[in-house]
PyMOL Python script that loads the backbone (N, CA, C, O; Angstrom):
from pymol import cmd

cmd.read_pdbstr("""\
ATOM      1  N   MET A   1     -25.765  28.362 -11.801  1.00  0.00           N
ATOM      2  CA  MET A   1     -27.088  27.926 -11.895  1.00  0.00           C
ATOM      3  C   MET A   1     -27.969  28.821 -10.807  1.00  0.00           C
ATOM      4  O   MET A   1     -28.168  28.419  -9.660  1.00  0.00           O
ATOM      5  N   SER A   2     -28.398  29.903 -11.239  1.00  0.00           N
ATOM      6  CA  SER A   2     -29.098  30.700 -10.303  1.00  0.00           C
ATOM      7  C   SER A   2     -30.623  30.410 -10.192  1.00  0.00           C
ATOM      8  O   SER A   2     -31.204  30.399 -11.277  1.00  0.00           O
ATOM      9  N   THR A   3     -31.340  30.186  -9.148  1.00  0.00           N
ATOM     10  CA  THR A   3     -32.664  29.714  -8.743  1.00  0.00           C
ATOM     11  C   THR A   3     -33.132  31.047  -7.887  1.00  0.00           C
ATOM     12  O   THR A   3     -34.118  30.891  -7.166  1.00  0.00           O
ATOM     13  N   GLY A   4     -32.611  32.119  -7.905  1.00  0.00           N
ATOM     14  CA  GLY A   4     -33.051  33.142  -7.138  1.00  0.00           C
ATOM     15  C   GLY A   4     -33.531  33.010  -5.546  1.00  0.00           C
ATOM     16  O   GLY A   4     -34.094  33.882  -4.885  1.00  0.00           O
ATOM     17  N   THR A   5     -33.188  31.812  -5.165  1.00  0.00           N
ATOM     18  CA  THR A   5     -33.285  31.548  -3.672  1.00  0.00           C
ATOM     19  C   THR A   5     -31.890  31.852  -2.974  1.00  0.00           C
ATOM     20  O   THR A   5     -30.960  32.129  -3.731  1.00  0.00           O
ATOM     21  N   THR A   6     -31.668  31.831  -1.713  1.00  0.00           N
ATOM     22  CA  THR A   6     -30.760  32.294  -0.981  1.00  0.00           C
ATOM     23  C   THR A   6     -29.747  30.787  -0.807  1.00  0.00           C
ATOM     24  O   THR A   6     -30.212  29.659  -0.969  1.00  0.00           O
ATOM     25  N   SER A   7     -28.573  31.022  -0.515  1.00  0.00           N
ATOM     26  CA  SER A   7     -27.645  29.546  -0.562  1.00  0.00           C
ATOM     27  C   SER A   7     -28.019  28.913   0.552  1.00  0.00           C
ATOM     28  O   SER A   7     -28.456  29.412   1.589  1.00  0.00           O
ATOM     29  N   GLN A   8     -27.782  27.512   0.227  1.00  0.00           N
ATOM     30  CA  GLN A   8     -27.996  26.351   1.185  1.00  0.00           C
ATOM     31  C   GLN A   8     -27.591  26.578   2.537  1.00  0.00           C
ATOM     32  O   GLN A   8     -26.393  26.828   2.667  1.00  0.00           O
ATOM     33  N   PRO A   9     -28.327  26.553   3.640  1.00  0.00           N
ATOM     34  CA  PRO A   9     -27.438  26.750   4.921  1.00  0.00           C
ATOM     35  C   PRO A   9     -26.543  25.339   5.327  1.00  0.00           C
ATOM     36  O   PRO A   9     -26.686  24.200   4.881  1.00  0.00           O
ATOM     37  N   ARG A  10     -25.773  25.745   6.129  1.00  0.00           N
ATOM     38  CA  ARG A  10     -24.814  24.653   6.651  1.00  0.00           C
ATOM     39  C   ARG A  10     -25.418  23.998   7.753  1.00  0.00           C
ATOM     40  O   ARG A  10     -25.777  24.690   8.705  1.00  0.00           O
ATOM     41  N   VAL A  11     -25.575  22.846   7.770  1.00  0.00           N
ATOM     42  CA  VAL A  11     -26.403  22.161   8.658  1.00  0.00           C
ATOM     43  C   VAL A  11     -25.603  20.731   9.260  1.00  0.00           C
ATOM     44  O   VAL A  11     -25.149  19.920   8.453  1.00  0.00           O
ATOM     45  N   ILE A  12     -25.495  20.537  10.572  1.00  0.00           N
ATOM     46  CA  ILE A  12     -24.681  19.343  10.846  1.00  0.00           C
ATOM     47  C   ILE A  12     -25.892  18.721  11.879  1.00  0.00           C
ATOM     48  O   ILE A  12     -26.397  19.484  12.702  1.00  0.00           O
ATOM     49  N   VAL A  13     -26.277  17.471  11.803  1.00  0.00           N
ATOM     50  CA  VAL A  13     -27.056  16.730  12.724  1.00  0.00           C
ATOM     51  C   VAL A  13     -26.095  15.774  13.404  1.00  0.00           C
ATOM     52  O   VAL A  13     -25.485  14.862  12.847  1.00  0.00           O
ATOM     53  N   PHE A  14     -26.038  16.165  14.896  1.00  0.00           N
ATOM     54  CA  PHE A  14     -25.410  15.444  15.778  1.00  0.00           C
ATOM     55  C   PHE A  14     -26.187  14.142  16.196  1.00  0.00           C
ATOM     56  O   PHE A  14     -27.065  14.463  16.996  1.00  0.00           O
ATOM     57  N   SER A  15     -26.186  13.023  15.991  1.00  0.00           N
ATOM     58  CA  SER A  15     -27.208  11.841  16.352  1.00  0.00           C
ATOM     59  C   SER A  15     -26.656  10.519  16.808  1.00  0.00           C
ATOM     60  O   SER A  15     -25.490  10.240  17.086  1.00  0.00           O
ATOM     61  N   THR A  16     -27.763   9.737  16.830  1.00  0.00           N
ATOM     62  CA  THR A  16     -26.978   8.234  17.226  1.00  0.00           C
ATOM     63  C   THR A  16     -28.128   7.594  16.529  1.00  0.00           C
ATOM     64  O   THR A  16     -29.231   8.135  16.468  1.00  0.00           O
ATOM     65  N   PRO A  17     -27.829   6.325  15.955  1.00  0.00           N
ATOM     66  CA  PRO A  17     -29.097   5.644  15.105  1.00  0.00           C
ATOM     67  C   PRO A  17     -30.209   5.498  15.865  1.00  0.00           C
ATOM     68  O   PRO A  17     -31.260   5.905  15.372  1.00  0.00           O
ATOM     69  N   ASN A  18     -30.232   5.028  16.918  1.00  0.00           N
ATOM     70  CA  ASN A  18     -31.452   4.497  17.677  1.00  0.00           C
ATOM     71  C   ASN A  18     -32.093   5.446  18.499  1.00  0.00           C
ATOM     72  O   ASN A  18     -32.847   5.009  19.368  1.00  0.00           O
ATOM     73  N   CYS A  19     -31.893   6.977  18.360  1.00  0.00           N
ATOM     74  CA  CYS A  19     -32.475   8.122  18.793  1.00  0.00           C
ATOM     75  C   CYS A  19     -33.902   8.430  17.835  1.00  0.00           C
ATOM     76  O   CYS A  19     -33.753   8.841  16.684  1.00  0.00           O
ATOM     77  N   PRO A  20     -35.110   8.229  18.331  1.00  0.00           N
ATOM     78  CA  PRO A  20     -36.299   8.744  17.494  1.00  0.00           C
ATOM     79  C   PRO A  20     -36.279  10.180  17.273  1.00  0.00           C
ATOM     80  O   PRO A  20     -36.565  10.807  16.253  1.00  0.00           O
ATOM     81  N   PHE A  21     -35.890  10.587  18.406  1.00  0.00           N
ATOM     82  CA  PHE A  21     -36.002  12.318  18.103  1.00  0.00           C
ATOM     83  C   PHE A  21     -34.897  12.749  16.818  1.00  0.00           C
ATOM     84  O   PHE A  21     -34.996  13.664  16.001  1.00  0.00           O
ATOM     85  N   CYS A  22     -34.022  11.907  16.956  1.00  0.00           N
ATOM     86  CA  CYS A  22     -32.842  12.421  15.851  1.00  0.00           C
ATOM     87  C   CYS A  22     -33.283  11.783  14.534  1.00  0.00           C
ATOM     88  O   CYS A  22     -32.844  12.387  13.555  1.00  0.00           O
ATOM     89  N   ASN A  23     -33.991  10.785  14.277  1.00  0.00           N
ATOM     90  CA  ASN A  23     -34.587  10.443  13.269  1.00  0.00           C
ATOM     91  C   ASN A  23     -35.657  11.401  12.849  1.00  0.00           C
ATOM     92  O   ASN A  23     -35.696  11.879  11.715  1.00  0.00           O
ATOM     93  N   MET A  24     -36.453  11.646  13.714  1.00  0.00           N
ATOM     94  CA  MET A  24     -37.473  12.503  13.400  1.00  0.00           C
ATOM     95  C   MET A  24     -36.940  13.796  12.895  1.00  0.00           C
ATOM     96  O   MET A  24     -37.459  14.184  11.848  1.00  0.00           O
ATOM     97  N   ALA A  25     -36.147  14.439  13.340  1.00  0.00           N
ATOM     98  CA  ALA A  25     -35.159  15.743  13.144  1.00  0.00           C
ATOM     99  C   ALA A  25     -34.792  15.571  11.820  1.00  0.00           C
ATOM    100  O   ALA A  25     -35.057  16.532  11.098  1.00  0.00           O
ATOM    101  N   LYS A  26     -34.119  14.375  11.161  1.00  0.00           N
ATOM    102  CA  LYS A  26     -33.309  14.034  10.024  1.00  0.00           C
ATOM    103  C   LYS A  26     -34.343  13.851   8.955  1.00  0.00           C
ATOM    104  O   LYS A  26     -33.946  14.209   7.846  1.00  0.00           O
ATOM    105  N   ARG A  27     -35.682  13.341   9.005  1.00  0.00           N
ATOM    106  CA  ARG A  27     -36.765  13.279   8.046  1.00  0.00           C
ATOM    107  C   ARG A  27     -37.549  14.778   8.106  1.00  0.00           C
ATOM    108  O   ARG A  27     -38.106  15.160   7.077  1.00  0.00           O
ATOM    109  N   TYR A  28     -37.573  15.301   8.858  1.00  0.00           N
ATOM    110  CA  TYR A  28     -38.033  16.545   8.822  1.00  0.00           C
ATOM    111  C   TYR A  28     -37.594  17.520   7.768  1.00  0.00           C
ATOM    112  O   TYR A  28     -38.199  18.156   6.904  1.00  0.00           O
ATOM    113  N   LEU A  29     -35.912  17.391   8.254  1.00  0.00           N
ATOM    114  CA  LEU A  29     -35.012  18.053   7.255  1.00  0.00           C
ATOM    115  C   LEU A  29     -35.102  17.534   5.810  1.00  0.00           C
ATOM    116  O   LEU A  29     -35.159  18.367   4.906  1.00  0.00           O
ATOM    117  N   ARG A  30     -35.117  16.257   5.533  1.00  0.00           N
ATOM    118  CA  ARG A  30     -35.283  15.929   4.201  1.00  0.00           C
ATOM    119  C   ARG A  30     -36.545  15.956   3.410  1.00  0.00           C
ATOM    120  O   ARG A  30     -36.618  15.931   2.181  1.00  0.00           O
ATOM    121  N   GLU A  31     -37.509  16.008   4.243  1.00  0.00           N
ATOM    122  CA  GLU A  31     -38.686  16.466   3.733  1.00  0.00           C
ATOM    123  C   GLU A  31     -39.035  17.934   3.064  1.00  0.00           C
ATOM    124  O   GLU A  31     -40.024  18.113   2.353  1.00  0.00           O
ATOM    125  N   ARG A  32     -38.195  18.827   3.357  1.00  0.00           N
ATOM    126  CA  ARG A  32     -37.865  20.046   3.037  1.00  0.00           C
ATOM    127  C   ARG A  32     -36.654  20.283   2.357  1.00  0.00           C
ATOM    128  O   ARG A  32     -36.006  21.329   2.307  1.00  0.00           O
ATOM    129  N   GLY A  33     -36.394  19.036   1.769  1.00  0.00           N
ATOM    130  CA  GLY A  33     -35.104  19.711   0.956  1.00  0.00           C
ATOM    131  C   GLY A  33     -33.891  20.183   1.615  1.00  0.00           C
ATOM    132  O   GLY A  33     -33.036  20.810   0.989  1.00  0.00           O
ATOM    133  N   ILE A  34     -33.777  19.891   2.924  1.00  0.00           N
ATOM    134  CA  ILE A  34     -32.463  20.641   3.628  1.00  0.00           C
ATOM    135  C   ILE A  34     -31.446  19.721   3.650  1.00  0.00           C
ATOM    136  O   ILE A  34     -31.544  18.759   4.412  1.00  0.00           O
ATOM    137  N   LYS A  35     -30.238  19.886   2.761  1.00  0.00           N
ATOM    138  CA  LYS A  35     -28.996  19.019   2.881  1.00  0.00           C
ATOM    139  C   LYS A  35     -28.442  19.086   4.450  1.00  0.00           C
ATOM    140  O   LYS A  35     -28.590  19.995   5.267  1.00  0.00           O
ATOM    141  N   PHE A  36     -27.911  18.101   4.557  1.00  0.00           N
ATOM    142  CA  PHE A  36     -27.523  18.292   5.961  1.00  0.00           C
ATOM    143  C   PHE A  36     -26.557  17.111   6.140  1.00  0.00           C
ATOM    144  O   PHE A  36     -26.893  16.046   5.622  1.00  0.00           O
ATOM    145  N   ARG A  37     -25.152  17.183   6.953  1.00  0.00           N
ATOM    146  CA  ARG A  37     -24.107  16.239   7.511  1.00  0.00           C
ATOM    147  C   ARG A  37     -24.731  15.740   8.452  1.00  0.00           C
ATOM    148  O   ARG A  37     -25.234  16.555   9.226  1.00  0.00           O
ATOM    149  N   ASP A  38     -24.959  14.121   8.777  1.00  0.00           N
ATOM    150  CA  ASP A  38     -25.191  13.357   9.714  1.00  0.00           C
ATOM    151  C   ASP A  38     -23.814  12.973  10.485  1.00  0.00           C
ATOM    152  O   ASP A  38     -22.845  12.546   9.857  1.00  0.00           O
ATOM    153  N   VAL A  39     -23.801  13.130  11.693  1.00  0.00           N
ATOM    154  CA  VAL A  39     -22.723  12.696  12.590  1.00  0.00           C
ATOM    155  C   VAL A  39     -23.178  11.804  13.551  1.00  0.00           C
ATOM    156  O   VAL A  39     -23.880  12.186  14.488  1.00  0.00           O
ATOM    157  N   ASP A  40     -22.838  10.640  13.401  1.00  0.00           N
ATOM    158  CA  ASP A  40     -22.858   9.522  14.520  1.00  0.00           C
ATOM    159  C   ASP A  40     -22.422   9.530  15.678  1.00  0.00           C
ATOM    160  O   ASP A  40     -21.807   8.477  15.843  1.00  0.00           O
ATOM    161  N   VAL A  41     -22.398  10.299  16.799  1.00  0.00           N
ATOM    162  CA  VAL A  41     -21.797  10.220  17.943  1.00  0.00           C
ATOM    163  C   VAL A  41     -21.408   9.120  18.702  1.00  0.00           C
ATOM    164  O   VAL A  41     -20.441   9.135  19.465  1.00  0.00           O
ATOM    165  N   SER A  42     -22.248   8.020  18.482  1.00  0.00           N
ATOM    166  CA  SER A  42     -22.243   6.689  19.168  1.00  0.00           C
ATOM    167  C   SER A  42     -21.046   6.053  18.467  1.00  0.00           C
ATOM    168  O   SER A  42     -20.778   4.926  18.883  1.00  0.00           O
ATOM    169  N   ARG A  43     -20.087   6.643  17.265  1.00  0.00           N
ATOM    170  CA  ARG A  43     -19.337   5.956  16.848  1.00  0.00           C
ATOM    171  C   ARG A  43     -18.053   6.724  16.820  1.00  0.00           C
ATOM    172  O   ARG A  43     -16.980   6.126  16.901  1.00  0.00           O
ATOM    173  N   ASP A  44     -18.132   8.272  16.687  1.00  0.00           N
ATOM    174  CA  ASP A  44     -17.264   9.024  16.759  1.00  0.00           C
ATOM    175  C   ASP A  44     -16.800   9.774  18.084  1.00  0.00           C
ATOM    176  O   ASP A  44     -17.400  10.844  18.177  1.00  0.00           O
ATOM    177  N   ALA A  45     -15.920   9.549  19.138  1.00  0.00           N
ATOM    178  CA  ALA A  45     -15.839  10.212  20.168  1.00  0.00           C
ATOM    179  C   ALA A  45     -15.382  11.605  20.034  1.00  0.00           C
ATOM    180  O   ALA A  45     -15.648  12.509  20.825  1.00  0.00           O
ATOM    181  N   ALA A  46     -14.720  11.696  19.039  1.00  0.00           N
ATOM    182  CA  ALA A  46     -14.078  12.863  18.689  1.00  0.00           C
ATOM    183  C   ALA A  46     -15.368  13.884  18.412  1.00  0.00           C
ATOM    184  O   ALA A  46     -15.448  14.991  18.944  1.00  0.00           O
ATOM    185  N   ALA A  47     -16.371  13.338  17.491  1.00  0.00           N
ATOM    186  CA  ALA A  47     -17.404  14.154  17.156  1.00  0.00           C
ATOM    187  C   ALA A  47     -18.546  14.720  18.378  1.00  0.00           C
ATOM    188  O   ALA A  47     -19.266  15.717  18.437  1.00  0.00           O
ATOM    189  N   ALA A  48     -18.306  13.533  19.311  1.00  0.00           N
ATOM    190  CA  ALA A  48     -19.195  13.356  20.685  1.00  0.00           C
ATOM    191  C   ALA A  48     -18.460  14.715  21.495  1.00  0.00           C
ATOM    192  O   ALA A  48     -19.175  15.627  21.910  1.00  0.00           O
ATOM    193  N   ARG A  49     -17.237  14.735  21.636  1.00  0.00           N
ATOM    194  CA  ARG A  49     -16.842  15.907  22.368  1.00  0.00           C
ATOM    195  C   ARG A  49     -17.025  17.187  21.501  1.00  0.00           C
ATOM    196  O   ARG A  49     -17.395  18.129  22.202  1.00  0.00           O
ATOM    197  N   ASP A  50     -16.884  17.487  20.259  1.00  0.00           N
ATOM    198  CA  ASP A  50     -17.351  18.570  19.432  1.00  0.00           C
ATOM    199  C   ASP A  50     -18.642  18.772  19.862  1.00  0.00           C
ATOM    200  O   ASP A  50     -18.779  19.877  20.387  1.00  0.00           O
ATOM    201  N   MET A  51     -19.736  18.032  19.821  1.00  0.00           N
ATOM    202  CA  MET A  51     -21.128  18.449  20.263  1.00  0.00           C
ATOM    203  C   MET A  51     -21.124  19.120  21.291  1.00  0.00           C
ATOM    204  O   MET A  51     -21.650  20.229  21.393  1.00  0.00           O
ATOM    205  N   VAL A  52     -20.421  18.416  22.329  1.00  0.00           N
ATOM    206  CA  VAL A  52     -20.687  18.759  23.933  1.00  0.00           C
ATOM    207  C   VAL A  52     -20.018  20.099  23.855  1.00  0.00           C
ATOM    208  O   VAL A  52     -20.579  20.938  24.560  1.00  0.00           O
ATOM    209  N   ARG A  53     -19.085  20.483  23.263  1.00  0.00           N
ATOM    210  CA  ARG A  53     -18.319  22.022  23.153  1.00  0.00           C
ATOM    211  C   ARG A  53     -19.309  22.728  22.741  1.00  0.00           C
ATOM    212  O   ARG A  53     -19.711  23.680  23.409  1.00  0.00           O
ATOM    213  N   ARG A  54     -19.945  22.332  21.410  1.00  0.00           N
ATOM    214  CA  ARG A  54     -20.804  23.540  20.680  1.00  0.00           C
ATOM    215  C   ARG A  54     -21.923  23.608  21.529  1.00  0.00           C
ATOM    216  O   ARG A  54     -22.208  24.763  21.845  1.00  0.00           O
ATOM    217  N   SER A  55     -22.692  22.675  22.025  1.00  0.00           N
ATOM    218  CA  SER A  55     -23.911  22.546  22.691  1.00  0.00           C
ATOM    219  C   SER A  55     -23.681  22.589  24.338  1.00  0.00           C
ATOM    220  O   SER A  55     -24.679  23.121  24.822  1.00  0.00           O
ATOM    221  N   GLY A  56     -22.959  22.310  25.128  1.00  0.00           N
ATOM    222  CA  GLY A  56     -22.987  21.847  26.408  1.00  0.00           C
ATOM    223  C   GLY A  56     -24.130  21.020  26.626  1.00  0.00           C
ATOM    224  O   GLY A  56     -24.863  21.150  27.606  1.00  0.00           O
ATOM    225  N   GLN A  57     -24.286  20.190  25.747  1.00  0.00           N
ATOM    226  CA  GLN A  57     -25.284  19.252  25.805  1.00  0.00           C
ATOM    227  C   GLN A  57     -24.684  17.595  25.434  1.00  0.00           C
ATOM    228  O   GLN A  57     -23.969  17.426  24.446  1.00  0.00           O
ATOM    229  N   GLN A  58     -25.019  16.586  26.227  1.00  0.00           N
ATOM    230  CA  GLN A  58     -24.588  15.354  25.781  1.00  0.00           C
ATOM    231  C   GLN A  58     -25.729  14.613  25.200  1.00  0.00           C
ATOM    232  O   GLN A  58     -25.462  13.610  24.539  1.00  0.00           O
ATOM    233  N   GLY A  59     -26.841  14.931  25.339  1.00  0.00           N
ATOM    234  CA  GLY A  59     -27.983  14.384  24.764  1.00  0.00           C
ATOM    235  C   GLY A  59     -28.189  14.691  23.101  1.00  0.00           C
ATOM    236  O   GLY A  59     -27.660  15.701  22.636  1.00  0.00           O
ATOM    237  N   VAL A  60     -28.935  13.829  22.269  1.00  0.00           N
ATOM    238  CA  VAL A  60     -28.969  14.328  21.255  1.00  0.00           C
ATOM    239  C   VAL A  60     -30.634  14.123  20.633  1.00  0.00           C
ATOM    240  O   VAL A  60     -31.483  13.396  21.149  1.00  0.00           O
ATOM    241  N   PRO A  61     -30.785  14.829  19.609  1.00  0.00           N
ATOM    242  CA  PRO A  61     -29.845  15.459  18.526  1.00  0.00           C
ATOM    243  C   PRO A  61     -29.475  16.987  19.134  1.00  0.00           C
ATOM    244  O   PRO A  61     -29.976  17.576  20.092  1.00  0.00           O
ATOM    245  N   VAL A  62     -28.502  17.364  18.293  1.00  0.00           N
ATOM    246  CA  VAL A  62     -27.840  18.876  18.444  1.00  0.00           C
ATOM    247  C   VAL A  62     -27.893  19.116  16.998  1.00  0.00           C
ATOM    248  O   VAL A  62     -27.228  18.408  16.241  1.00  0.00           O
ATOM    249  N   ILE A  63     -28.688  20.130  16.530  1.00  0.00           N
ATOM    250  CA  ILE A  63     -28.569  20.390  15.223  1.00  0.00           C
ATOM    251  C   ILE A  63     -27.645  21.895  15.125  1.00  0.00           C
ATOM    252  O   ILE A  63     -27.941  22.853  15.840  1.00  0.00           O
ATOM    253  N   ASP A  64     -26.601  21.933  14.226  1.00  0.00           N
ATOM    254  CA  ASP A  64     -25.874  23.165  14.123  1.00  0.00           C
ATOM    255  C   ASP A  64     -26.502  23.797  13.018  1.00  0.00           C
ATOM    256  O   ASP A  64     -26.184  23.282  11.946  1.00  0.00           O
ATOM    257  N   ILE A  65     -27.221  24.662  12.946  1.00  0.00           N
ATOM    258  CA  ILE A  65     -27.454  25.506  11.621  1.00  0.00           C
ATOM    259  C   ILE A  65     -26.873  26.722  11.467  1.00  0.00           C
ATOM    260  O   ILE A  65     -27.195  27.602  12.266  1.00  0.00           O
ATOM    261  N   ASN A  66     -25.868  27.031  10.373  1.00  0.00           N
ATOM    262  CA  ASN A  66     -24.826  27.673  10.208  1.00  0.00           C
ATOM    263  C   ASN A  66     -24.470  28.447  11.571  1.00  0.00           C
ATOM    264  O   ASN A  66     -24.567  29.673  11.625  1.00  0.00           O
ATOM    265  N   GLY A  67     -24.095  27.752  12.565  1.00  0.00           N
ATOM    266  CA  GLY A  67     -23.438  28.021  13.613  1.00  0.00           C
ATOM    267  C   GLY A  67     -24.263  28.257  14.783  1.00  0.00           C
ATOM    268  O   GLY A  67     -23.724  28.340  15.886  1.00  0.00           O
ATOM    269  N   LYS A  68     -25.429  28.365  14.659  1.00  0.00           N
ATOM    270  CA  LYS A  68     -26.465  28.365  15.719  1.00  0.00           C
ATOM    271  C   LYS A  68     -27.089  27.090  15.905  1.00  0.00           C
ATOM    272  O   LYS A  68     -27.621  26.496  14.967  1.00  0.00           O
ATOM    273  N   ILE A  69     -27.044  26.589  17.213  1.00  0.00           N
ATOM    274  CA  ILE A  69     -27.264  25.543  18.056  1.00  0.00           C
ATOM    275  C   ILE A  69     -28.726  25.311  18.450  1.00  0.00           C
ATOM    276  O   ILE A  69     -29.359  26.221  18.985  1.00  0.00           O
ATOM    277  N   VAL A  70     -29.325  24.018  18.180  1.00  0.00           N
ATOM    278  CA  VAL A  70     -30.811  23.692  18.277  1.00  0.00           C
ATOM    279  C   VAL A  70     -30.697  22.572  19.054  1.00  0.00           C
ATOM    280  O   VAL A  70     -30.111  21.645  18.495  1.00  0.00           O
ATOM    281  N   VAL A  71     -31.121  22.345  20.308  1.00  0.00           N
ATOM    282  CA  VAL A  71     -30.957  20.975  20.888  1.00  0.00           C
ATOM    283  C   VAL A  71     -32.247  20.319  21.170  1.00  0.00           C
ATOM    284  O   VAL A  71     -33.188  20.785  21.812  1.00  0.00           O
ATOM    285  N   GLY A  72     -32.159  19.242  20.634  1.00  0.00           N
ATOM    286  CA  GLY A  72     -33.427  18.520  20.774  1.00  0.00           C
ATOM    287  C   GLY A  72     -34.254  18.854  19.257  1.00  0.00           C
ATOM    288  O   GLY A  72     -33.958  19.770  18.490  1.00  0.00           O
ATOM    289  N   PHE A  73     -35.236  17.961  19.088  1.00  0.00           N
ATOM    290  CA  PHE A  73     -35.824  18.488  17.805  1.00  0.00           C
ATOM    291  C   PHE A  73     -37.214  19.719  18.287  1.00  0.00           C
ATOM    292  O   PHE A  73     -38.319  19.514  18.788  1.00  0.00           O
ATOM    293  N   ASP A  74     -36.590  20.861  17.902  1.00  0.00           N
ATOM    294  CA  ASP A  74     -37.171  21.901  18.386  1.00  0.00           C
ATOM    295  C   ASP A  74     -37.713  22.639  16.943  1.00  0.00           C
ATOM    296  O   ASP A  74     -37.143  23.628  16.481  1.00  0.00           O
ATOM    297  N   ARG A  75     -38.879  22.015  16.320  1.00  0.00           N
ATOM    298  CA  ARG A  75     -39.543  22.497  15.036  1.00  0.00           C
ATOM    299  C   ARG A  75     -39.378  23.943  14.624  1.00  0.00           C
ATOM    300  O   ARG A  75     -38.873  24.393  13.596  1.00  0.00           O
ATOM    301  N   PRO A  76     -40.003  24.673  15.823  1.00  0.00           N
ATOM    302  CA  PRO A  76     -40.241  26.129  15.593  1.00  0.00           C
ATOM    303  C   PRO A  76     -38.773  26.908  15.638  1.00  0.00           C
ATOM    304  O   PRO A  76     -38.731  27.979  15.031  1.00  0.00           O
ATOM    305  N   LYS A  77     -37.723  26.515  16.220  1.00  0.00           N
ATOM    306  CA  LYS A  77     -36.656  26.909  16.415  1.00  0.00           C
ATOM    307  C   LYS A  77     -35.833  26.609  14.958  1.00  0.00           C
ATOM    308  O   LYS A  77     -35.142  27.442  14.372  1.00  0.00           O
ATOM    309  N   ILE A  78     -36.087  25.185  14.513  1.00  0.00           N
ATOM    310  CA  ILE A  78     -35.411  24.734  13.190  1.00  0.00           C
ATOM    311  C   ILE A  78     -35.731  25.644  11.919  1.00  0.00           C
ATOM    312  O   ILE A  78     -35.020  26.136  11.042  1.00  0.00           O
ATOM    313  N   ASP A  79     -37.220  25.662  12.211  1.00  0.00           N
ATOM    314  CA  ASP A  79     -37.675  26.501  10.820  1.00  0.00           C
ATOM    315  C   ASP A  79     -37.441  27.913  10.995  1.00  0.00           C
ATOM    316  O   ASP A  79     -37.407  28.503   9.915  1.00  0.00           O
ATOM    317  N   ARG A  80     -37.246  28.734  12.130  1.00  0.00           N
ATOM    318  CA  ARG A  80     -37.005  30.264  12.401  1.00  0.00           C
ATOM    319  C   ARG A  80     -35.346  30.334  11.822  1.00  0.00           C
ATOM    320  O   ARG A  80     -34.902  31.306  11.211  1.00  0.00           O
ATOM    321  N   LEU A  81     -34.620  29.203  12.124  1.00  0.00           N
ATOM    322  CA  LEU A  81     -32.956  29.404  11.740  1.00  0.00           C
ATOM    323  C   LEU A  81     -32.901  29.079  10.173  1.00  0.00           C
ATOM    324  O   LEU A  81     -31.977  29.565   9.521  1.00  0.00           O
ATOM    325  N   LEU A  82     -33.835  28.296   9.564  1.00  0.00           N
ATOM    326  CA  LEU A  82     -33.562  27.762   8.207  1.00  0.00           C
ATOM    327  C   LEU A  82     -34.293  28.928   7.449  1.00  0.00           C
ATOM    328  O   LEU A  82     -34.019  29.124   6.265  1.00  0.00           O
ATOM    329  N   GLY A  83     -35.329  29.803   8.184  1.00  0.00           N
ATOM    330  CA  GLY A  83     -36.221  30.905   7.329  1.00  0.00           C
ATOM    331  C   GLY A  83     -37.409  29.880   6.414  1.00  0.00           C
ATOM    332  O   GLY A  83     -37.670  29.944   5.212  1.00  0.00           O
ATOM    333  N   LEU A  84     -37.889  29.104   7.289  1.00  0.00           N
ATOM    334  CA  LEU A  84     -39.147  28.148   6.731  1.00  0.00           C
ATOM    335  C   LEU A  84     -40.043  28.632   7.537  1.00  0.00           C
ATOM    336  O   LEU A  84     -39.773  28.961   8.692  1.00  0.00           O
ATOM    337  N   LYS A  85     -41.761  28.772   6.767  1.00  0.00           N
ATOM    338  CA  LYS A  85     -42.527  29.141   7.484  1.00  0.00           C
ATOM    339  C   LYS A  85     -43.531  27.987   7.838  1.00  0.00           C
ATOM    340  O   LYS A  85     -44.459  28.194   8.621  1.00  0.00           O
TER     341      LYS A  85
END
""", "prot")
cmd.dss("prot")
cmd.show_as("cartoon", "prot")
cmd.util.cbc("prot")
cmd.orient("prot")
């Protein structure tokens, strides 16, 4: 099934359920048709440690786009890493 587009990026969103910026980031990705894995660091201590190891940050959201880290809901950086306009 070739659509002529590039392959789907690998996106992981480290978040917590009650974080407004996490929810905005996830909604933004959904609206643009970007599939992502949502990791709730409030329920998974190992995932929280992994997030800190990747980003150096304890705050959420942390978004991993093909191995590049975005801390917070930084829309311009997210767009750049995803190749969106």
